[in-house]
C-alpha positions in Angstrom: 135.0 81.1 107.2 133.4 82.1 110.5 134.2 85.8 109.9 132.5 85.6 106.5 129.3 84.2 108.0 129.4 87.0 110.6 129.6 89.6 107.9 126.8 88.1 106.0 124.4 88.2 109.0 125.4 91.8 109.6 124.4 92.7 106.0 121.1 90.7 106.1 119.0 93.4 107.8 119.9 95.9 105.1 119.0 93.5 102.4 115.7 92.7 104.1 114.8 96.4 104.4 115.5 97.0 100.8 113.4 93.9 99.8 110.5 95.1 102.0 110.7 98.5 100.5 110.4 97.1 97.0 107.7 94.6 98.1 105.5 97.5 99.2 105.5 98.9 95.6 102.8 97.4 93.4 104.2 97.3 89.9 103.9 96.1 87.1 107.2 97.4 85.7 108.2 98.7 82.3 111.3 98.7 80.2 111.7 102.1 78.5 114.0 102.7 75.5 115.2 106.3 75.2 116.3 108.3 72.2 120.0 108.7 71.7 122.1 110.5 69.1 124.1 107.4 68.2 121.9 104.6 66.9 120.2 104.7 63.5 116.4 104.4 63.5 116.7 101.3 61.3 119.0 99.7 63.9 116.6 100.4 66.7 113.8 98.8 64.8 116.0 95.8 64.0 116.8 95.3 67.7 113.1 95.4 68.6 112.4 92.8 65.9 115.3 90.6 66.8 115.2 90.7 70.6 111.4 91.0 71.3 110.2 89.3 68.1 108.0 92.2 67.2 106.4 92.5 63.8 108.0 94.9 61.4 105.1 97.3 61.9 105.2 97.2 65.7 109.0 97.6 65.7 108.7 100.6 63.4 105.9 102.2 65.5 108.0 101.8 68.7 111.1 103.1 67.0 109.2 106.2 65.7 107.9 106.8 69.3 111.6 106.7 70.5 112.6 109.0 67.7 109.7 111.5 68.0 108.7 111.3 71.7 112.1 110.6 73.1 111.2 107.2 74.5 108.9 104.2 74.2 107.7 101.5 76.6 108.8 98.3 74.9 107.8 95.8 77.6 105.8 95.5 80.8 105.8 92.8 83.5 107.8 91.8 86.6 110.7 94.0 87.7 113.2 91.1 87.3 112.1 90.5 83.7 112.2 94.2 82.8 115.7 94.5 84.3 116.8 91.6 82.0 115.2 93.4 79.0 117.0 96.7 79.9 120.3 94.9 80.2 119.7 93.3 76.8 119.0 96.7 75.3 122.3 97.9 76.8 124.1 94.9 75.3 122.7 96.1 71.9 124.0 99.6 72.6 120.6 101.2 73.3 119.8 103.4 76.3 117.1 101.7 78.4 115.7 102.1 81.9 113.2 100.3 84.2 110.4 102.1 85.9 107.2 101.3 87.7 104.2 101.4 85.4 102.3 104.7 85.7 105.5 106.6 86.6 
């Protein structure tokens, strides 16, 4: 057990440096859904309605942005929340990433 504790304290400075690096960036963050050749437009709109609770109109507008512009910002907020949204989109089979707003 002592060796494990020693390894943890060796790793801590690296974790702290990464945390400080992220703390210096302002945010907010965005979840971006990207166009892909696999999912039907109706399915993408369905996912936006089911997961985010968007109206049919908003879901369709975002789906059309994904289709025509190649991507759409579907949510904005804390980095942690946007990463959860991106993971949920992956679970639905969609291609999503997280980026800092204004990127």
